[in-house]
Backbone bond lengths (Angstrom), bond angles and torsions (degrees), N, CA, C in turn:
res aa  C-N    CA-C-N  psi(-1)  N-CA   C-N-CA  omega(-1)  CA-C   N-CA-C  phi
1 M - - - 1.431 - - 1.525 108.99 -
2 K 1.317 117.02 138.16 1.452 122.64 175.40 1.520 108.49 -107.83
3 L 1.338 115.70 141.02 1.459 121.38 -179.80 1.515 110.13 -126.03
4 S 1.326 116.13 152.44 1.460 120.10 177.44 1.525 111.84 -80.86
5 A 1.316 117.84 -18.82 1.464 120.89 -179.81 1.521 109.72 -66.45
6 R 1.313 116.46 129.28 1.467 120.82 -178.15 1.522 112.66 -83.83
7 N 1.318 116.17 -26.31 1.460 119.77 -177.33 1.523 110.06 -89.46
8 Q 1.328 115.23 88.37 1.452 122.47 179.71 1.527 106.62 -117.58
9 L 1.323 116.09 106.15 1.454 122.09 -172.87 1.527 109.91 -107.71
10 K 1.333 116.34 111.70 1.461 121.07 -178.07 1.521 109.98 -82.49
11 G 1.316 114.97 139.24 1.457 118.93 178.23 1.511 111.14 -164.20
12 K 1.339 114.67 -164.31 1.462 121.36 179.02 1.511 110.01 -119.87
13 V 1.313 115.44 139.11 1.458 120.83 176.26 1.527 107.60 -69.84
14 V 1.340 116.29 123.59 1.464 120.30 -179.41 1.524 112.67 -112.31
15 D 1.334 117.48 -13.84 1.462 120.18 178.35 1.524 109.81 -160.66
16 I 1.314 115.81 144.58 1.456 122.43 172.63 1.523 106.65 -135.80
17 Q 1.333 115.64 113.65 1.461 120.78 177.37 1.522 107.35 -99.94
18 E 1.320 115.19 102.97 1.458 120.71 -175.34 1.521 111.54 -83.03
19 G 1.323 115.34 136.06 1.449 122.16 173.49 1.512 109.63 -118.13
20 A 1.319 116.88 -172.18 1.464 121.01 -179.42 1.520 111.44 -66.99
21 V 1.346 116.92 -37.73 1.468 121.57 -176.28 1.524 111.71 -119.26
22 N 1.325 117.36 -42.86 1.463 122.88 -176.87 1.519 111.64 -116.88
23 A 1.327 114.78 165.54 1.457 122.04 175.02 1.522 108.33 -133.09
24 I 1.318 115.87 148.27 1.461 120.94 172.20 1.524 106.33 -101.75
25 V 1.327 115.47 116.18 1.456 122.29 -177.69 1.527 108.08 -103.87
26 T 1.322 116.18 128.49 1.456 122.22 -179.81 1.525 108.88 -110.04
27 I 1.348 115.41 126.29 1.463 121.91 -178.47 1.519 108.73 -119.93
28 D 1.331 116.48 127.30 1.463 122.84 175.14 1.524 106.91 -88.88
29 I 1.342 116.92 113.93 1.466 120.51 -177.35 1.531 112.02 -98.92
30 G 1.328 116.73 10.38 1.457 121.70 176.14 1.519 112.92 92.46
31 G 1.312 114.99 163.53 1.457 121.11 177.96 1.520 112.92 65.10
32 G 1.329 116.62 23.69 1.452 120.58 -178.12 1.513 114.02 78.10
33 N 1.325 116.93 12.69 1.470 121.83 -178.07 1.522 110.90 -101.42
34 I 1.332 114.36 133.54 1.456 122.50 -178.64 1.530 108.35 -123.98
35 V 1.331 116.18 138.64 1.462 122.01 175.61 1.522 107.00 -122.46
36 T 1.344 116.84 135.73 1.455 120.12 175.74 1.525 109.27 -118.04
37 A 1.312 114.91 149.40 1.460 120.95 178.72 1.512 109.19 -139.03
38 D 1.315 116.23 140.54 1.454 123.22 175.09 1.524 106.67 -99.40
39 I 1.338 116.87 110.65 1.462 121.74 -178.19 1.524 109.17 -129.07
40 T 1.308 116.55 165.41 1.462 120.07 -179.63 1.531 110.64 -71.70
41 M 1.327 115.00 154.97 1.468 119.77 175.04 1.529 110.17 -63.49
42 G 1.335 116.45 -32.44 1.463 120.02 176.10 1.518 111.51 -60.21
43 S 1.337 116.54 -40.49 1.468 120.34 178.34 1.517 111.54 -67.78
44 V 1.327 117.03 -38.38 1.472 120.20 176.97 1.527 109.27 -57.99
45 K 1.321 116.22 -45.92 1.464 120.66 -178.88 1.534 111.59 -69.58
46 N 1.344 117.65 -45.29 1.471 121.26 -179.05 1.524 112.39 -62.28
47 L 1.343 116.94 -34.65 1.463 121.07 179.51 1.527 112.12 -84.88
48 G 1.311 116.82 -9.70 1.463 120.63 -178.49 1.518 111.94 65.20
49 L 1.331 116.38 34.33 1.457 119.86 -177.10 1.521 111.36 -69.75
50 E 1.317 114.85 136.95 1.454 121.76 174.20 1.519 108.04 -155.27
51 I 1.305 116.09 157.65 1.459 120.88 -178.40 1.523 109.33 -59.31
52 G 1.338 115.87 134.07 1.460 122.44 -179.89 1.518 113.93 95.77
53 K 1.326 117.59 -14.63 1.467 121.44 -178.85 1.527 109.71 -80.16
54 E 1.328 116.46 142.52 1.461 120.32 175.25 1.524 109.32 -74.23
55 A 1.342 115.14 143.22 1.455 121.39 179.95 1.522 108.14 -154.32
56 Y 1.301 116.30 165.70 1.463 122.70 177.16 1.523 109.58 -112.80
57 A 1.325 115.69 136.81 1.455 121.60 167.24 1.522 104.55 -94.41
58 V 1.318 117.01 116.66 1.461 122.16 -178.21 1.522 107.84 -109.21
59 I 1.328 115.71 121.95 1.450 120.61 -174.60 1.525 108.79 -117.13
60 K 1.315 115.97 121.11 1.465 122.29 176.94 1.521 106.51 -131.63
61 A 1.319 116.40 114.20 1.452 119.79 -176.92 1.528 110.09 -138.52
62 T 1.302 115.05 144.71 1.471 119.01 177.03 1.506 111.22 -85.89
63 S 1.329 117.34 -18.45 1.459 120.13 176.16 1.526 109.68 -149.81
64 V 1.309 115.39 146.58 1.455 122.41 177.84 1.514 107.51 -129.48
65 M 1.329 116.58 130.68 1.466 120.28 178.27 1.525 109.06 -98.13
66 V 1.318 116.33 142.73 1.458 122.80 177.03 1.503 108.03 -125.00
67 A 1.340 117.50 138.08 1.458 121.16 179.79 1.523 110.36 -139.16
68 V 1.298 116.36 154.59 1.470 122.32 174.55 1.517 108.19 -135.32
69 D 1.323 116.35 159.20 1.478 120.66 175.05 1.495 110.22 -77.28
């Protein structure tokens, strides 16, 4: 599959916190960087996500906010 999103970060699923409707999926993309995503339980099942499986965090946003202390 090809996507228009440029931010495609490959990593490994390190945690899945399942809820009644949604799950929080944590992906280790290397270099000490972690990405989390809130997705439906249906998507977890359809993608066959499980801890240790390789997956991509795909980020497509029209705006990004940056802040500093």
